[in-house]
C-alpha positions as CSV (number, residue, x, y, z in Angstrom):
1,M,6.6,100.4,51.2
2,S,3.4,99.2,49.7
3,E,1.9,100.8,46.5
4,G,-1.3,101.6,48.3
5,K,0.3,103.6,51.1
6,Y,2.8,105.5,48.9
7,N,2.2,109.3,49.2
8,Y,1.9,110.4,45.5
9,A,0.2,113.7,46.6
10,R,3.4,114.6,48.5
11,D,5.4,113.9,45.3
12,G,3.1,116.1,43.3
13,F,3.4,118.9,45.8
14,V,7.2,118.9,46.0
15,Y,7.9,118.5,42.3
16,L,5.2,120.9,41.1
17,L,6.3,123.7,43.5
18,S,10.0,122.9,42.8
19,Y,9.7,123.1,39.1
20,A,7.4,126.2,39.2
21,T,9.9,128.1,41.4
22,L,12.7,126.9,39.1
23,L,11.0,128.5,36.1
24,I,10.2,131.7,38.0
25,S,13.8,132.1,39.3
26,S,15.4,131.2,36.0
27,L,13.3,133.8,34.2
28,G,14.0,136.4,36.8
29,L,17.8,135.6,36.6
30,N,17.6,135.8,32.8
31,F,16.1,139.3,32.8
32,L,18.2,140.6,35.7
33,L,21.4,139.6,33.8
34,K,20.2,141.3,30.7
35,A,19.3,144.5,32.6
36,I,22.9,144.6,34.0
37,V,24.2,144.2,30.4
38,N,22.0,147.0,29.3
39,K,23.5,149.2,32.0
40,F,27.1,148.6,31.1
41,V,26.7,148.1,27.4
42,P,24.6,151.2,26.5
43,D,22.8,151.5,23.2
44,A,22.4,154.8,21.3
45,L,18.9,153.6,20.5
46,P,17.3,152.9,23.9
47,N,13.8,152.4,22.5
48,V,14.7,149.2,20.5
49,G,15.3,145.7,21.6
50,M,14.7,144.7,25.2
51,M,13.8,147.7,27.5
52,L,13.6,147.0,31.2
53,N,12.6,149.9,33.4
54,D,13.3,150.0,37.2
55,E,9.9,148.6,38.2
56,A,10.5,145.5,35.9
57,V,14.0,145.1,37.4
58,I,12.7,145.2,40.9
59,G,10.1,142.6,40.0
60,F,12.6,140.2,38.5
61,M,14.9,140.7,41.5
62,A,12.1,139.8,43.8
63,A,11.4,136.7,41.7
64,V,15.0,135.5,42.2
65,L,15.2,136.5,45.9
66,I,11.9,134.7,46.8
67,A,11.6,131.8,44.3
68,F,15.2,130.6,44.1
69,P,15.6,129.8,47.9
70,I,12.3,127.9,47.8
71,F,13.5,125.9,44.8
72,A,16.8,125.2,46.5
73,Y,15.2,124.0,49.7
74,L,12.6,121.8,47.9
75,N,15.3,120.4,45.6
76,L,17.5,119.5,48.7
77,V,14.5,117.8,50.4
78,A,13.6,115.8,47.2
79,N,17.2,114.7,46.6
80,R,17.5,113.5,50.2
81,L,14.2,111.6,50.0
82,L,15.2,110.1,46.7
83,K,18.6,109.1,48.0
84,V,17.2,107.2,51.0
85,G,14.4,105.6,49.0
86,K,11.5,107.5,50.5
87,M,10.5,108.9,47.1
88,K,10.3,106.9,44.0
89,P,12.6,108.0,41.1
90,D,10.4,106.3,38.6
91,S,7.0,107.7,39.8
92,G,4.7,108.9,37.0
93,V,4.2,112.2,38.9
94,R,7.9,113.0,38.8
95,N,8.4,112.0,35.2
96,W,5.4,113.8,33.9
97,L,6.1,117.1,35.7
98,L,9.8,116.9,34.8
99,Y,9.1,116.5,31.1
100,I,6.4,119.2,31.2
101,T,8.9,121.6,32.8
102,M,11.4,120.8,30.0
103,V,8.8,121.5,27.3
104,V,7.9,124.9,29.0
105,V,11.6,125.8,29.2
106,I,12.1,125.0,25.5
107,L,9.1,127.1,24.6
108,I,10.5,130.0,26.7
109,I,13.8,129.7,24.9
110,I,12.1,129.9,21.5
111,W,10.2,132.9,22.6
112,Q,13.3,134.7,23.9
113,I,15.3,133.9,20.8
114,I,12.5,135.3,18.7
115,Q,12.4,138.5,20.7
116,L,16.2,138.9,20.5
117,F,16.1,138.4,16.7
118,M,13.3,141.0,16.4
119,G,15.5,143.4,18.4
120,L,18.5,142.8,16.2
121,M,16.5,143.3,13.0
122,N,15.1,146.6,14.5
123,G,18.6,147.9,15.0
124,T,19.7,147.0,18.5
125,L,23.4,146.9,19.2
126,V,25.0,143.7,18.0
127,A,27.1,143.3,21.1
128,R,24.0,143.5,23.2
129,F,22.3,140.9,21.0
130,I,25.2,138.5,21.3
131,I,25.5,138.8,25.1
132,H,21.7,138.6,25.6
133,T,21.6,135.5,23.4
134,L,24.5,133.8,25.3
135,I,22.7,134.6,28.6
136,T,19.5,132.9,27.4
137,L,21.3,129.9,26.0
138,A,23.5,129.5,29.1
139,I,20.5,129.6,31.5
140,A,18.5,127.3,29.3
141,A,21.3,124.8,29.0
142,T,21.7,124.9,32.8
143,V,18.0,124.3,33.5
144,L,17.7,121.6,30.9
145,G,21.0,120.0,31.8
146,Y,20.0,119.8,35.5
147,Q,16.6,118.4,34.6
148,W,18.1,115.7,32.4
149,W,20.7,114.9,35.1
150,H,18.1,114.6,37.7
151,L,16.0,112.3,35.5
152,R,19.0,110.0,34.8
153,H,21.0,110.2,38.0
154,F,18.3,109.1,40.5
155,S,17.2,106.2,38.3
156,K,20.5,104.5,39.2
157,E,21.0,102.1,42.1
158,S,22.4,103.9,45.2
159,P,22.8,107.4,43.6
160,R,25.5,109.6,45.0
161,I,26.0,113.3,44.4
162,G,29.6,114.0,43.6
163,A,32.0,117.0,43.9
164,G,31.3,118.1,40.4
165,F,27.6,118.6,41.0
166,R,28.4,120.4,44.3
167,L,30.6,122.8,42.3
168,F,27.8,123.3,39.8
169,E,25.4,124.2,42.6
170,W,27.9,126.8,44.0
171,I,28.3,128.4,40.5
172,V,24.5,128.7,40.2
173,F,24.2,130.2,43.7
174,I,27.0,132.7,42.9
175,A,25.4,133.7,39.6
176,A,22.0,134.3,41.3
177,A,23.5,136.3,44.2
178,G,25.7,138.3,41.7
179,A,22.7,139.2,39.6
180,V,20.7,140.4,42.6
181,I,23.7,142.4,43.9
182,G,24.3,143.8,40.4
183,S,20.7,144.9,40.1
184,F,21.2,147.4,42.9
185,F,23.7,149.3,40.7
186,I,20.7,149.8,38.3
187,I,17.8,150.7,40.6
188,G,19.7,152.0,43.6
189,S,18.9,151.4,47.3
190,P,15.4,151.5,48.7
191,A,16.2,155.0,50.1
192,E,17.3,156.2,46.7
193,R,14.2,154.7,45.1
194,R,12.0,156.5,47.7
195,A,13.7,159.8,47.0
196,E,13.2,159.3,43.2
197,N,9.5,158.5,43.7
198,L,9.0,161.5,45.9
199,D,10.6,163.7,43.3
200,A,8.4,162.1,40.6
201,S,5.4,162.9,42.6
202,R,6.6,166.5,42.9
203,V,7.0,166.7,39.2
204,E,3.6,165.2,38.6
205,R,2.0,167.8,40.9
206,L,3.8,170.7,39.3
207,N,2.6,169.5,35.9
208,G,-0.9,169.5,37.3
209,I,-0.6,173.0,38.7
210,Q,0.9,174.2,35.4
211,E,-2.1,172.7,33.5
212,A,-4.6,174.2,36.0
213,I,-3.0,177.7,35.6
214,Q,-3.2,177.4,31.8
215,Q,-6.9,176.4,32.2
216,Y,-7.5,179.3,34.5
217,Y,-5.9,181.7,32.0
218,G,-7.7,180.0,29.0
219,F,-6.5,177.9,26.1
220,K,-6.4,179.3,22.6
221,G,-9.9,179.5,21.2
222,E,-11.5,178.9,24.7
223,V,-12.9,181.4,27.1
224,G,-10.9,181.9,30.3
225,H,-10.0,184.6,32.8
226,Q,-7.3,185.9,30.4
227,K,-5.1,186.6,33.4
228,L,-3.0,184.6,35.8
229,P,-4.3,183.7,39.2
230,V,-3.0,185.9,42.0
231,N,-2.4,182.9,44.2
232,L,-3.0,179.1,44.1
233,D,-6.1,179.4,46.2
234,Q,-7.9,180.8,43.1
235,L,-7.4,177.5,41.4
236,I,-9.3,175.8,44.2
237,T,-12.2,178.2,44.3
238,D,-12.7,178.2,40.5
239,V,-15.6,175.8,39.8
240,N,-14.3,175.1,36.3
241,I,-10.9,173.8,37.4
242,F,-10.3,170.5,39.3
243,V,-7.2,170.4,41.5
244,A,-6.6,167.3,43.7
245,P,-6.7,168.1,47.5
246,D,-3.0,167.3,47.8
247,G,-2.0,168.6,44.3
248,L,-0.7,171.9,45.6
249,I,1.6,170.6,48.4
250,D,4.9,168.8,48.6
251,P,4.2,165.1,49.2
252,E,6.8,164.9,52.0
253,T,6.9,168.2,53.8
254,K,3.2,168.9,53.2
255,E,4.1,172.6,52.4
256,R,2.5,174.4,49.5
257,F,4.6,174.8,46.4
258,E,5.8,178.4,45.8
259,Y,4.0,180.4,43.1
260,K,4.8,183.9,42.0
261,V,3.4,186.0,39.1
262,T,6.3,187.6,37.1
263,G,4.4,189.2,34.2
264,A,1.1,189.3,32.3
265,K,1.7,185.7,31.0
266,T,4.7,184.6,33.0
267,Y,5.1,183.0,36.4
268,E,7.3,180.9,38.6
269,L,6.8,177.6,40.4
270,C,9.3,176.5,43.0
271,A,9.9,173.2,44.8
272,T,12.7,171.4,46.6
273,F,14.1,168.1,45.2
274,D,16.2,165.3,46.6
275,T,17.5,163.9,43.3
276,V,18.5,164.9,39.8
277,L,16.2,164.7,36.8
278,S,17.7,165.7,33.4
279,K,16.8,165.0,29.8
280,D,19.4,162.2,29.8
281,S,18.1,160.5,32.9
282,D,14.4,161.0,32.2
283,E,13.2,157.4,31.3
284,S,9.7,158.6,30.5
285,K,10.8,160.3,27.3
286,I,11.5,156.8,25.8
287,Y,7.8,155.9,26.1
288,R,6.2,159.2,24.8
289,E,6.4,161.3,21.7
290,E,9.0,163.9,21.6
291,I,7.3,167.3,21.7
292,S,9.2,170.5,21.5
293,E,9.4,172.4,24.8
294,P,8.0,174.5,26.4
295,S,4.4,173.4,26.4
296,S,1.9,174.1,29.1
297,V,0.9,170.4,29.3
298,V,4.0,168.3,28.5
299,Q,6.9,170.4,29.7
300,R,9.2,168.5,32.0
301,F,10.4,169.9,35.2
302,Y,14.0,168.9,34.9
303,H,15.8,169.7,38.1
304,G,18.9,169.3,40.3
305,V,19.1,168.6,44.0
306,G,17.7,171.4,46.3
307,R,15.4,174.3,45.6
308,E,14.5,174.9,42.0
309,C,12.3,177.6,40.4
310,F,10.8,177.1,37.0
311,A,10.0,180.1,34.7
312,L,6.8,179.2,32.9
313,T,4.5,180.9,30.4
314,V,0.9,180.5,29.5
315,T,0.0,180.4,25.8
């Protein structure tokens, strides 16, 4: 193959995409494994150290599911082309991209270790810190070791991939598959996630109704009607109150939430839920200031499965 006809652009495409997907999938695997550790090694201080909510876990799971198969396929193609001599093992494109990838991996390791150390100094559980550190070091050693092996192995005459490397590949595949499967124990199935999101929408709308009723009645020091609305329609017709068009109805059934006046300042709001939301399971409390309940604005509508009625009071 003459130098002028060699396809360096193909090398650049294969190696750049291969190393990029390697970084994406290894980062996703790193955080997925740490999320699984957080689930089974709980910390009494959930707001210190590395916090990964369900949305983040889903993102990292998607990164592994999508990026890792692409990396595996490109790596297989590149190794076959290198083995039969259709790609140059000593091309500048390959060497430059490989060393750049190694530098990026080392910088990510440093960043991760710094984060873990900050979490430890802020009081995170020592067992978590040790396991998280071992996960980071193990993945880093795997990525860097593979890159170094790839650099040295295909520089030899007639390179052959032995049984030891095949075993290494299977271990990596099993670890990635295990992390993806384990993440479902954290976030639940898509059906469970849909039910949780629908209930979160119900709670958000109930909070909006509660705030609108308080506004209708009047806050302390502000002029209001000084009485509760007879029905929810009065919230819509009041020009001083904004209620979203769908803010009074259940997001799934499209039926209006139940409202009943029980006293001069007391009333009930009722809704039907598909999941359980308790003070222990409410992740949002980690990210907001704790405010004593009840409060017309911040009160949480903790609930079980089925129809729930909430006794509320205006201030």
